[in-house]
Structure formats: C-alpha cells, structure tokens
All heavy atoms as an XYZ file, in Angstrom:
853
protein
N      25.352     -5.541     17.832
C      24.600     -6.287     18.701
C      23.217     -5.536     18.821
O      22.186     -6.114     18.762
C      25.237     -6.461     20.036
C      24.553     -7.484     20.868
S      24.778     -9.077     19.954
C      24.344    -10.183     21.291
N      23.291     -4.210     18.845
C      22.034     -3.443     19.010
C      21.126     -3.669     17.814
O      19.924     -3.835     17.920
C      22.342     -1.902     19.233
C      21.164     -1.030     19.021
C      20.193     -1.033     20.137
C      20.910     -0.337     17.939
C      19.100     -0.189     19.998
C      19.821      0.389     17.758
C      18.845      0.556     18.835
N      21.684     -3.602     16.631
C      20.906     -3.805     15.373
C      20.383     -5.150     15.328
O      19.109     -5.218     14.963
C      21.857     -3.552     14.155
C      21.111     -3.943     12.771
C      22.401     -2.149     14.179
N      21.021     -6.180     15.617
C      20.392     -7.538     15.491
C      19.368     -7.787     16.602
O      18.329     -8.286     16.193
C      21.607     -8.722     15.621
O      22.238     -8.475     16.878
N      19.608     -7.395     17.763
C      18.621     -7.598     18.828
C      17.262     -6.671     18.458
O      16.131     -7.204     18.524
C      19.137     -7.271     20.199
C      18.035     -7.128     21.287
C      20.211     -8.266     20.563
N      17.461     -5.498     18.094
C      16.396     -4.676     17.779
C      15.578     -5.274     16.546
O      14.382     -5.273     16.570
C      16.757     -3.169     17.416
O      17.513     -2.733     18.495
C      15.674     -2.279     17.150
N      16.311     -5.694     15.579
C      15.607     -6.343     14.446
C      14.979     -7.519     14.695
O      13.758     -7.835     14.314
C      16.665     -6.576     13.306
N      15.527     -8.454     15.683
C      14.852     -9.554     15.974
C      13.591     -9.250     16.865
O      12.602     -9.994     16.532
C      15.827    -10.400     16.933
C      15.240    -11.621     17.571
C      14.953    -12.793     16.787
C      14.931    -11.775     18.915
C      14.514    -13.927     17.280
C      14.318    -12.839     19.464
C      14.068    -14.036     18.662
N      13.574     -8.395     17.714
C      12.384     -8.008     18.577
C      11.272     -7.383     17.649
O      10.114     -7.886     17.753
C      12.761     -7.045     19.592
C      11.444     -6.362     20.278
C      13.632     -7.650     20.656
N      11.560     -6.531     16.613
C      10.607     -5.991     15.844
C      10.104     -7.071     14.817
O       9.008     -7.145     14.325
C      11.049     -4.718     15.133
C      11.025     -3.589     15.950
C      12.201     -2.974     16.299
C       9.817     -2.992     16.297
C      12.190     -1.856     17.135
C       9.773     -1.871     17.131
C      10.956     -1.255     17.484
N      10.954     -7.946     14.527
C      10.539     -9.132     13.599
C       9.510     -9.975     14.308
O       8.518    -10.380     13.617
C      11.722     -9.907     13.103
O      12.541     -9.263     12.280
N       9.696    -10.268     15.591
C       8.898    -10.988     16.312
C       7.552    -10.315     16.603
O       6.367    -10.928     16.444
C       9.413    -11.389     17.718
C      10.376    -12.550     17.640
C      10.890    -12.754     19.061
C       9.916    -13.785     17.137
N       7.520     -8.942     16.783
C       6.302     -8.217     16.983
C       5.515     -8.148     15.656
O       4.334     -8.314     15.618
C       6.684     -6.816     17.318
C       7.137     -6.601     18.791
C       7.612     -5.130     19.182
C       6.003     -7.017     19.755
N       6.247     -8.009     14.537
C       5.507     -8.017     13.159
C       5.017     -9.358     12.899
O       3.849     -9.407     12.375
C       6.730     -7.694     12.114
C       6.339     -6.944     11.063
C       5.356     -5.822     11.024
C       6.548     -7.360      9.666
C       4.881     -5.253      9.914
C       6.199     -6.572      8.547
C       5.304     -5.588      8.648
N       5.639    -10.475     13.132
C       5.065    -11.773     13.037
C       3.850    -11.984     13.955
O       2.943    -12.592     13.490
C       6.218    -12.831     13.286
C       5.806    -14.279     13.177
C       5.466    -14.541     11.691
C       6.887    -15.170     13.659
N       3.988    -11.472     15.172
C       2.921    -11.718     16.120
C       1.601    -11.022     15.636
O       0.539    -11.480     15.755
N       1.842     -9.736     15.036
C       0.681     -9.108     14.501
C      -0.062     -9.782     13.354
O      -1.190     -9.985     13.226
C       1.188     -7.573     14.094
C       0.074     -6.974     13.195
C       1.494     -6.719     15.309
N       0.841    -10.439     12.564
C       0.292    -11.190     11.440
C      -0.426    -12.428     11.952
O      -1.460    -12.864     11.369
C       1.403    -11.423     10.308
C       1.461    -10.415      9.448
C       2.597     -9.479      9.498
C       0.698    -10.153      8.208
C       2.840     -8.412      8.691
C       0.859     -9.162      7.402
C       1.892     -8.231      7.596
N       0.222    -13.184     12.724
C      -0.265    -14.440     13.234
C      -1.485    -14.298     14.077
O      -2.494    -15.098     14.143
C       0.744    -15.306     14.003
C       1.872    -15.841     13.177
C       2.906    -16.546     14.113
C       1.380    -16.693     12.068
N      -1.647    -13.201     14.746
C      -2.776    -12.952     15.642
C      -4.133    -12.444     14.870
O      -5.112    -12.431     15.352
C      -2.486    -11.879     16.691
O      -2.344    -10.694     16.129
N      -3.833    -12.074     13.646
C      -4.941    -11.615     12.852
C      -5.294    -10.190     13.132
O      -6.318     -9.707     12.539
N      -4.439     -9.368     13.688
C      -4.713     -8.046     13.822
C      -4.723     -7.291     12.509
O      -5.397     -6.198     12.441
C      -3.766     -7.407     14.919
C      -3.835     -5.910     15.029
C      -3.885     -8.071     16.227
N      -3.968     -7.787     11.628
C      -3.878     -7.084     10.359
C      -5.243     -6.812      9.668
O      -5.438     -5.892      8.931
C      -2.926     -7.728      9.300
C      -1.531     -7.639      9.849
C      -3.342     -9.127      9.097
N      -6.200     -7.707      9.862
C      -7.629     -7.470      9.210
C      -8.308     -6.389      9.998
O      -9.278     -5.919      9.449
C      -8.219     -8.827      9.277
O      -8.416     -9.314     10.698
C      -7.608     -9.868      8.504
N      -7.978     -6.071     11.197
C      -8.688     -5.150     12.021
C      -8.160     -3.749     11.909
O      -8.840     -2.748     12.206
C      -8.674     -5.559     13.526
C      -9.333     -6.859     13.734
C      -9.093     -7.377     15.166
O      -8.442     -6.689     16.007
N      -9.810     -8.491     15.492
N      -6.915     -3.644     11.503
C      -6.281     -2.318     11.287
C      -6.180     -1.894      9.869
O      -5.606     -2.723      9.000
C      -4.804     -2.316     12.072
C      -4.916     -2.670     13.415
C      -4.204     -0.958     11.746
C      -3.544     -2.792     14.167
N      -6.746     -0.727      9.608
C      -6.669     -0.333      8.197
C      -5.312      0.325      7.927
O      -5.037      1.538      8.370
C      -7.799      0.600      7.968
O      -7.773      1.119      6.636
N      -4.348     -0.375      7.375
C      -3.052      0.290      7.035
C      -2.576     -0.482      5.750
O      -3.111     -1.528      5.344
C      -2.132      0.038      8.148
N      -1.645      0.142      5.122
C      -1.055     -0.359      4.026
C       0.271     -1.257      4.452
O       1.285     -0.817      4.720
C      -0.392      0.743      3.037
C       0.032      0.206      1.737
O       0.187     -1.123      1.541
N       0.365      1.119      0.812
N      -0.107     -2.578      4.732
C       0.837     -3.562      5.278
C       2.006     -3.722      4.421
O       3.182     -3.902      4.826
C       0.216     -4.720      5.696
C      -0.656     -4.497      6.956
C      -2.108     -4.364      6.832
C      -0.363     -4.264      8.307
N      -2.568     -4.100      8.132
C      -1.487     -4.096      9.051
C       0.953     -4.372      8.842
C      -1.447     -3.902     10.379
C       0.949     -4.186     10.262
C      -0.214     -3.925     11.006
N       1.834     -3.622      3.039
C       2.999     -3.884      2.131
C       3.889     -2.613      2.266
O       5.150     -2.905      2.221
C       2.395     -3.930      0.689
C       1.749     -5.261      0.409
O       2.156     -6.317      1.015
N       0.641     -5.328     -0.479
N       3.458     -1.506      2.406
C       4.324     -0.272      2.608
C       5.008     -0.476      3.939
O       6.202     -0.166      4.024
C       3.613      0.905      2.607
C       4.494      2.172      2.924
C       5.418      2.572      2.187
C       4.341      2.777      4.164
C       6.279      3.633      2.388
C       5.185      3.771      4.511
C       6.189      4.213      3.705
N       4.355     -0.837      5.070
C       5.020     -1.081      6.348
C       5.946     -2.080      6.226
O       7.171     -2.007      6.910
C       3.940     -1.242      7.444
C       3.040     -0.229      7.696
C       1.937     -0.719      8.678
C       3.748      0.998      8.333
N       5.809     -3.149      5.536
C       6.853     -4.237      5.334
C       8.058     -3.725      4.612
O       9.135     -3.884      4.990
C       6.136     -5.448      4.554
C       7.078     -6.614      4.394
O       7.750     -6.952      5.383
O       7.259     -7.107      3.307
N       7.863     -2.990      3.499
C       8.931     -2.286      2.772
C       9.668     -1.317      3.842
O      10.927     -1.385      3.777
C       8.409     -1.642      1.531
C       9.345     -0.744      0.873
C      10.375     -1.291      0.043
C       9.272      0.612      1.007
C      11.345     -0.587     -0.511
C      10.291      1.431      0.430
C      11.328      0.845     -0.387
N       8.978     -0.605      4.383
C       9.718      0.444      5.304
C      10.527     -0.245      6.451
O      11.603      0.125      6.671
C       8.652      1.424      5.906
N       9.959     -1.351      7.002
C      10.655     -2.146      7.958
C      12.027     -2.702      7.404
O      13.089     -2.599      7.862
C       9.767     -3.214      8.551
C      10.577     -4.224      9.370
C      11.101     -3.871     10.604
C      10.920     -5.488      8.927
C      11.749     -4.823     11.447
C      11.685     -6.355      9.738
C      12.174     -5.935     10.865
O      12.843     -6.884     11.599
N      11.803     -3.364      6.167
C      13.126     -3.984      5.591
C      14.021     -2.955      5.094
O      15.264     -3.194      5.220
C      12.632     -4.927      4.420
C      12.082     -6.164      4.844
N      10.714     -6.306      5.045
C      12.661     -7.278      5.212
C      10.536     -7.676      5.498
N      11.691     -8.205      5.679
N      13.560     -1.774      4.762
C      14.563     -0.687      4.319
C      15.369     -0.155      5.528
O      16.517     -0.112      5.362
C      13.788      0.438      3.608
C      14.681      1.554      3.352
C      15.522      1.526      2.167
C      14.701      2.667      3.983
C      16.316      2.535      1.889
C      15.531      3.808      3.737
C      16.267      3.636      2.690
N      14.593      0.003      6.595
C      15.297      0.583      7.748
C      16.328     -0.461      8.372
O      17.541     -0.141      8.651
C      14.213      0.808      8.865
O      13.317      1.687      8.346
C      14.774      1.377     10.142
N      15.865     -1.727      8.401
C      16.782     -2.823      9.003
C      17.892     -2.968      7.919
O      19.158     -3.243      8.333
C      16.021     -4.154      9.157
C      16.993     -5.267      9.435
C      14.991     -3.902     10.258
N      17.722     -2.889      6.663
C      18.743     -2.994      5.707
C      19.785     -1.846      5.867
O      21.057     -2.112      5.893
C      18.170     -3.027      4.220
C      19.357     -2.912      3.227
C      19.975     -3.966      2.809
C      19.583     -1.749      2.628
C      21.035     -3.995      1.868
C      20.589     -1.641      1.604
C      21.288     -2.741      1.257
N      19.351     -0.660      6.062
C      20.244      0.405      6.252
C      21.055      0.290      7.500
O      22.347      0.484      7.564
C      19.428      1.777      6.305
C      20.293      3.021      6.757
C      18.937      2.092      4.927
N      20.432     -0.171      8.699
C      21.160     -0.278      9.938
C      22.210     -1.471      9.810
O      23.354     -1.382     10.217
C      20.127     -0.616     10.999
C      19.482      0.722     11.548
C      18.186      0.554     11.836
C      20.292      1.802     11.709
C      17.494      1.744     12.276
C      19.630      2.914     12.260
C      18.303      2.955     12.431
N      21.842     -2.546      9.122
C      22.761     -3.703      9.023
C      23.871     -3.344      8.031
O      24.991     -3.764      8.263
C      22.051     -4.936      8.468
C      21.554     -5.920      9.553
C      20.323     -6.147      9.817
C      22.610     -6.646     10.331
C      19.942     -6.962     10.840
C      22.172     -7.428     11.208
C      21.011     -7.619     11.525
O      20.601     -8.513     12.466
N      23.630     -2.479      7.006
C      24.739     -2.139      6.146
C      25.678     -1.305      6.856
O      26.862     -1.348      6.741
C      24.077     -1.284      4.898
C      25.082     -1.002      3.945
C      25.556     -2.008      3.127
C      25.428      0.324      3.637
C      26.578     -1.634      2.170
C      26.439      0.632      2.810
C      26.935     -0.267      1.965
N      25.156     -0.275      7.748
C      26.043      0.526      8.517
C      26.951     -0.277      9.609
O      28.008     -0.077      9.707
N      26.264     -1.380     10.208
C      26.986     -2.196     11.066
C      27.991     -3.034     10.263
O      29.174     -3.196     10.752
C      26.005     -3.116     11.686
N      27.710     -3.508      9.064
C      28.637     -4.118      8.235
C      29.858     -3.288      7.879
O      31.011     -3.636      8.098
C      27.993     -4.694      6.984
C      28.892     -5.048      5.867
C      29.778     -6.068      5.947
C      28.980     -4.304      4.692
C      30.697     -6.343      4.890
C      29.944     -4.542      3.716
C      30.703     -5.669      3.775
N      29.564     -2.015      7.565
C      30.687     -1.145      7.202
C      31.689     -0.830      8.469
O      32.854     -0.864      8.283
C      30.119      0.239      6.694
C      29.523      0.126      5.345
C      29.056      1.582      4.859
C      30.511     -0.391      4.215
N      31.003     -0.739      9.562
C      31.715     -0.462     10.811
C      32.579     -1.596     11.124
O      33.757     -1.470     11.507
C      30.849      0.011     12.027
C      30.353      1.357     11.857
C      29.281      1.612     13.029
C      31.286      2.464     11.962
N      31.987     -2.844     11.054
C      32.668     -4.010     11.280
C      33.861     -4.276     10.382
O      34.937     -4.675     10.686
C      31.774     -5.216     11.403
C      32.328     -6.437     11.892
C      32.775     -6.395     13.313
O      32.032     -5.746     14.171
O      33.827     -6.854     13.748
N      33.679     -4.054      9.067
C      34.748     -4.137      8.088
C      35.863     -3.124      8.314
O      36.961     -3.461      8.180
C      34.143     -3.949      6.700
N      35.496     -1.963      8.756
C      36.492     -0.806      8.978
C      37.295     -1.261     10.319
O      38.505     -1.144     10.209
C      35.786      0.400      9.300
N      36.642     -1.842     11.317
C      37.342     -2.289     12.458
C      38.292     -3.423     12.133
O      39.362     -3.517     12.651
C      36.346     -2.711     13.539
N      37.841     -4.301     11.275
C      38.679     -5.507     10.846
C      39.901     -4.998     10.014
O      40.937     -5.504     10.100
C      37.905     -6.451     10.043
O      36.667     -6.815     10.807
C      38.605     -7.716      9.711
N      39.641     -3.947      9.321
C      40.892     -3.522      8.440
C      41.982     -2.844      9.299
O      43.076     -2.659      8.827
C      40.325     -2.515      7.328
O      39.884     -1.328      7.993
N      41.664     -2.657     10.554
C      42.634     -1.906     11.439
C      43.699     -3.059     12.079
O      44.475     -2.683     12.960
C      42.054     -1.248     12.596
C      41.217     -0.063     12.097
C      40.419      0.649     13.320
C      41.998      1.013     11.364
N      43.552     -4.237     11.523
C      44.322     -5.313     12.108
C      45.850     -4.951     12.081
O      46.627     -5.167     13.131
C      44.187     -6.680     11.366
C      45.100     -7.798     11.746
N      45.021     -8.272     13.040
C      46.040     -8.350     11.083
C      45.950     -9.235     13.081
N      46.521     -9.311     11.892
N      46.351     -4.397     11.101
C      47.758     -4.176     11.041
C      48.191     -2.769     11.476
O      49.363     -2.378     11.582
C      48.267     -4.260      9.536
C      48.217     -5.739      9.055
O      48.456     -6.472      9.831
O      48.064     -5.860      7.894
N      47.210     -1.957     12.017
C      47.558     -0.640     12.623
C      48.280     -0.774     13.852
O      48.026     -1.569     14.818
C      46.238      0.117     12.878
C      46.389      1.476     13.415
C      47.021      2.446     12.376
C      45.036      2.043     13.962
N      49.439     -0.119     13.924
C      50.302     -0.259     15.089
C      49.963      0.837     16.148
O      49.963      2.015     15.563
C      51.796     -0.233     14.729
C      52.201     -1.253     13.817
C      52.211     -2.656     14.322
N      52.570     -3.615     13.334
C      52.620     -4.920     13.689
N      52.455     -5.345     14.865
N      52.983     -5.679     12.687
N      49.771      0.594     17.383
C      49.469      1.659     18.216
C      50.484      1.645     19.297
O      51.127      0.706     19.592
C      48.115      1.427     18.872
S      47.743      0.040     19.774
N      50.475      2.742     20.056
C      51.408      3.004     21.114
C      52.825      2.696     20.672
O      53.674      1.990     21.336
C      51.009      2.210     22.343
C      51.642      2.807     23.588
O      52.240      3.870     23.608
N      51.327      2.041     24.722
N      53.312      3.424     19.686
C      54.562      3.121     19.034
C      55.748      3.605     19.932
O      56.941      3.232     19.716
C      54.749      3.951     17.686
N      55.535      4.457     20.971
C      56.577      4.939     21.809
C      57.031      3.768     22.785
O      58.141      3.802     23.201
C      56.107      6.166     22.704
O      55.033      5.785     23.327
C      55.780      7.181     21.758
N      56.173      2.888     23.150
C      56.501      1.837     24.038
C      56.885      0.494     23.388
O      57.941     -0.045     23.495
C      55.369      1.576     25.147
C      55.698      0.400     26.131
C      55.140      2.815     25.983
N      55.929      0.035     22.620
C      56.129     -1.245     21.895
C      55.286     -1.305     20.628
O      54.228     -0.687     20.594
C      55.755     -2.361     22.824
N      55.759     -1.970     19.611
C      54.973     -2.143     18.606
C      54.062     -3.264     18.586
O      54.511     -4.418     18.274
C      55.821     -2.305     17.224
C      56.593     -0.887     16.808
C      57.564     -1.205     15.705
C      55.666      0.095     16.449
N      52.718     -3.104     18.960
C      51.866     -4.208     19.042
C      50.755     -3.877     17.986
O      50.302     -2.726     17.841
C      51.249     -4.331     20.462
C      52.233     -4.700     21.438
C      51.640     -4.653     22.851
O      50.340     -4.447     22.957
O      52.316     -4.826     23.812
N      50.235     -4.876     17.357
C      49.055     -4.643     16.491
C      47.874     -4.329     17.352
O      47.697     -4.630     18.553
C      48.824     -6.086     15.818
C      49.577     -7.012     16.622
C      50.580     -6.287     17.413
N      46.987     -3.565     16.776
C      45.710     -3.135     17.465
C      44.849     -4.267     17.873
O      44.274     -4.242     18.944
C      45.054     -2.084     16.609
C      43.790     -1.378     17.347
C      44.256     -0.643     18.489
C      43.019     -0.509     16.211
N      44.751     -5.209     17.011
C      43.953     -6.368     17.170
C      44.939     -7.597     17.170
O      45.686     -7.822     16.296
C      42.911     -6.632     16.021
C      41.915     -5.457     15.870
C      41.147     -5.779     14.623
C      40.926     -5.392     17.106
N      44.747     -8.476     18.152
C      45.604     -9.752     18.251
C      44.830    -10.681     17.162
O      43.854    -10.363     16.723
C      45.715    -10.277     19.569
C      44.382    -10.700     20.168
O      43.472    -11.085     19.471
N      44.377    -10.680     21.547
N      45.501    -11.878     17.041
C      45.020    -12.749     15.919
C      43.622    -13.354     16.319
O      42.811    -13.587     15.402
C      46.008    -13.985     15.883
C      47.353    -13.462     15.129
O      47.243    -12.394     14.442
O      48.397    -14.222     15.304
N      43.356    -13.485     17.546
C      42.005    -13.995     18.019
C      40.987    -12.977     17.731
O      39.982    -13.250     17.119
C      42.059    -14.498     19.442
C      40.750    -15.096     19.865
O      40.147    -15.916     19.053
N      40.315    -14.873     21.107
N      41.256    -11.730     18.096
C      40.263    -10.722     17.779
C      40.066    -10.486     16.337
O      38.937    -10.152     15.842
C      40.686     -9.307     18.426
C      40.667     -9.367     20.013
C      41.316     -8.181     20.578
O      42.244     -7.552     19.938
N      40.920     -7.792     21.747
N      41.125    -10.570     15.634
C      41.096    -10.458     14.200
C      40.211    -11.425     13.531
O      39.232    -11.158     12.649
C      42.502    -10.417     13.509
C      42.454    -10.431     11.941
C      42.076     -9.226     11.325
C      42.733    -11.491     11.175
C      42.156     -9.048      9.962
C      42.710    -11.416      9.843
C      42.420    -10.282      9.153
O      42.430    -10.073      7.870
N      40.311    -12.777     13.909
C      39.687    -13.845     13.412
C      37.965    -13.593     13.715
O      37.226    -13.921     12.879
C      40.060    -15.116     13.924
C      41.369    -15.524     13.390
O      41.850    -15.098     12.363
N      42.203    -16.401     14.091
N      37.860    -13.195     14.952
C      36.452    -12.869     15.395
C      35.816    -11.857     14.558
O      34.646    -11.851     14.037
C      36.400    -12.614     16.820
C      36.679    -13.797     17.593
C      35.008    -12.020     17.286
C      36.799    -13.592     19.249
N      36.562    -10.806     14.242
C      36.111     -9.631     13.376
C      35.855    -10.088     12.047
O      34.909     -9.599     11.350
C      37.048     -8.427     13.442
C      36.824     -7.551     14.737
O      36.116     -7.952     15.653
N      37.423     -6.390     14.714
N      36.733    -10.867     11.477
C      36.576    -11.467     10.231
C      35.207    -12.251     10.013
O      34.379    -12.014      9.067
C      37.733    -12.192      9.641
C      37.392    -12.995      8.347
C      38.977    -11.458      9.443
N      35.037    -13.127     10.989
C      33.780    -13.863     10.912
C      32.509    -12.947     11.091
O      31.575    -13.140     10.481
C      33.759    -14.884     12.177
N      32.618    -11.954     11.873
C      31.542    -10.991     12.210
C      31.299    -10.188     10.973
O      30.101     -9.972     10.669
C      31.814    -10.108     13.424
N      32.328     -9.772     10.239
C      32.181     -9.073      8.954
C      31.409     -9.855      7.936
O      30.577     -9.487      7.224
C      33.521     -8.564      8.468
O      34.000     -7.921      9.494
C      33.414     -7.835      7.148
N      31.743    -11.214      7.848
C      31.222    -12.161      6.866
C      29.754    -12.215      7.120
O      28.911    -12.224      6.341
C      32.104    -13.421      6.804
C      33.377    -13.220      6.205
C      31.142    -14.491      5.959
C      34.269    -14.372      6.332
N      29.441    -12.564      8.432
C      28.052    -12.804      8.810
C      27.171    -11.463      8.636
O      26.052    -11.442      8.286
C      27.884    -13.214     10.255
C      28.185    -14.711     10.327
C      29.263    -15.226     11.005
C      27.327    -15.674      9.758
C      29.478    -16.555     11.027
C      27.687    -17.077      9.774
C      28.698    -17.518     10.512
N      27.829    -10.273      8.928
C      27.122     -9.032      8.697
C      26.853     -8.763      7.280
O      25.722     -8.388      6.960
C      27.891     -7.849      9.289
N      27.772     -9.183      6.391
C      27.584     -9.047      4.904
C      26.448     -9.937      4.442
O      25.651     -9.469      3.693
C      28.854     -9.328      4.164
C      28.656     -9.376      2.723
C      28.439     -8.165      1.981
C      28.580    -10.551      1.984
C      28.185     -8.253      0.627
C      28.364    -10.520      0.665
C      28.276     -9.325     -0.122
N      26.450    -11.219      4.887
C      25.351    -12.188      4.557
C      23.949    -11.711      4.927
O      23.065    -11.816      4.207
C      25.767    -13.614      5.092
C      24.640    -14.571      4.891
C      26.930    -14.117      4.320
N      24.008    -11.171      6.221
C      22.637    -10.696      6.786
C      22.165     -9.422      5.950
O      21.067     -9.395      5.579
C      22.872    -10.372      8.273
O      23.332    -11.565      8.835
C      21.526     -9.989      8.906
N      23.189     -8.601      5.645
C      22.875     -7.331      4.823
C      22.312     -7.782      3.500
O      21.355     -7.296      2.939
C      24.092     -6.510      4.697
O      24.448     -6.124      5.962
C      23.722     -5.257      3.889
N      22.900     -8.876      2.843
C      22.579     -9.324      1.583
C      21.089     -9.916      1.692
O      20.242     -9.738      0.696
C      23.508    -10.251      1.001
N      20.908    -10.684      2.596
C      19.518    -11.303      2.845
C      18.523    -10.301      3.019
O      17.433    -10.315      2.454
C      19.599    -12.230      4.061
S      20.372    -13.771      3.827
N      18.771     -9.245      3.860
C      17.813     -8.083      4.037
C      17.659     -7.327      2.798
O      16.658     -6.746      2.465
C      18.127     -7.176      5.202
C      17.491     -7.711      6.418
C      18.302     -8.298      7.471
C      16.124     -7.533      6.649
C      17.763     -8.777      8.567
C      15.609     -8.029      7.819
C      16.350     -8.645      8.819
O      15.898     -9.039      9.896
N      18.765     -7.260      1.878
C      18.569     -6.497      0.665
C      17.670     -7.291     -0.289
O      16.894     -6.663     -1.003
N      17.850     -8.613     -0.332
C      16.940     -9.379     -1.139
C      15.509     -9.317     -0.646
O      14.487     -9.100     -1.488
C      17.371    -10.834     -1.203
S      18.903    -11.121     -2.090
N      15.269     -9.305      0.703
C      13.927     -9.165      1.227
C      13.422     -7.789      0.916
O      12.285     -7.631      0.624
C      14.040     -9.423      2.767
O      12.736     -9.508      3.195
N      14.260     -6.778      0.937
C      13.820     -5.453      0.635
C      13.349     -5.398     -0.830
O      12.328     -4.772     -1.205
C      14.962     -4.495      0.726
C      14.688     -2.955      0.326
C      13.641     -2.264      1.222
C      16.019     -2.285      0.571
N      14.067     -6.033     -1.712
C      13.685     -6.084     -3.161
C      12.318     -6.742     -3.395
O      11.511     -6.311     -4.038
N      12.083     -7.837     -2.617
C      10.786     -8.502     -2.669
C       9.719     -7.716     -2.064
O       8.535     -7.649     -2.615
C      10.899     -9.905     -2.013
C      11.798    -10.834     -2.672
C      11.932    -12.161     -1.843
C      11.329    -11.237     -4.130
N       9.997     -6.954     -0.939
C       8.968     -6.113     -0.467
C       8.652     -4.917     -1.324
O       7.487     -4.561     -1.429
C       9.476     -5.576      0.924
N       9.597     -4.418     -2.038
C       9.433     -3.348     -2.979
C       8.495     -3.925     -4.099
O       7.577     -3.274     -4.583
C      10.626     -2.845     -3.513
C      10.627     -1.667     -4.542
C       9.930     -0.538     -4.000
C      12.045     -1.337     -5.174
N       8.777     -5.062     -4.492
C       7.946     -5.639     -5.666
C       6.467     -5.899     -5.145
O       5.587     -5.731     -6.016
C       8.543     -7.036     -6.047
C       8.385     -7.321     -7.493
C       9.175     -8.464     -7.925
N       8.407     -9.564     -7.791
C       8.871    -10.823     -7.932
N      10.151    -11.068     -8.202
N       8.079    -11.919     -7.817
N       6.339     -6.266     -3.910
C       4.935     -6.414     -3.427
C       4.212     -5.200     -3.253
O       3.098     -4.929     -3.509
C       4.981     -7.173     -2.081
C       5.091     -8.570     -2.065
C       4.802     -9.234     -0.664
N       5.644     -8.654      0.261
C       6.890     -9.142      0.626
N       7.342    -10.122      0.032
N       7.561     -8.619      1.684
N       5.041     -3.991     -2.819
C       4.372     -2.710     -2.639
C       4.065     -2.047     -3.922
O       2.987     -1.402     -4.113
C       5.342     -1.901     -1.699
C       4.951     -0.559     -1.468
C       3.558     -0.311     -1.087
C       5.607      0.583     -1.572
N       3.586      1.118     -0.899
C       4.687      1.714     -1.234
C       6.969      0.930     -1.914
C       5.242      3.030     -1.135
C       7.425      2.196     -1.954
C       6.454      3.284     -1.567
N       4.968     -2.095     -4.818
C       4.816     -1.443     -6.154
C       4.826     -2.540     -7.275
O       5.858     -2.835     -7.820
C       5.982     -0.488     -6.462
C       6.001      0.687     -5.406
C       4.936      1.587     -5.836
N       5.042      2.820     -5.037
C       4.050      3.738     -4.917
N       3.042      3.626     -5.654
N       4.206      4.743     -4.188
N       3.692     -3.110     -7.595
C       3.691     -4.121     -8.635
C       4.029     -3.659     -9.980
O       3.904     -2.577    -10.417
C       2.181     -4.698     -8.501
C       1.520     -3.743     -7.755
C       2.424     -2.866     -7.084
C-alpha cells in the first residue's frame, strides 16, 4: 500500500509540474528525471510483487502444530493474496514497459 500511494502522489506531482509549465522555467534533464522516477517505482513495485508472491506461497504452511493444524492463510485471505499478486505483477510489468520507453527517450 505504501508503494502504490507514494507512486500515486509523486505521479500527480510530476504531472502537475508538466501541466503547469514549470518545466520550461527549471533547467533540468527532464528525460533523466523521468527515467529515474520510473526506475525507482519499478524497483519498489517489483519488491512489493515478490513479497506478495512469497506471502501467497505460504498458503499451505501449517502453523501452531502443537494445538491444531490450521493453514496460515484461510481461503478468503489466499484468494485476496492471489488477486493482489496478479495486480502487483501487472503493475510491475506496466512500469517496466514505461521504464523501457523512458530509457529510450533519455538515451536515443
């Protein structure tokens, strides 16, 4: 959740800077800043995807074996984790494509 909210806020700030025309007043390499932003968000989303996939893979892990054999995740939690893993993968893939396009703009 932290990754998605942070990426959303910074995307809105980045969009606001472009729409307001501030980019013409600030002397910076905006193509590099775009590449750096997409690289950072890609790395964070990839990490979130890996953590979510690892948490989902613990579905069959049995915990507290001394009292009762219960799965670590019940079926509802497992289904939610599967959906979150799929969406995290799709988002990571989209940011990966955007990263590739930003790299192409930065280094023609």
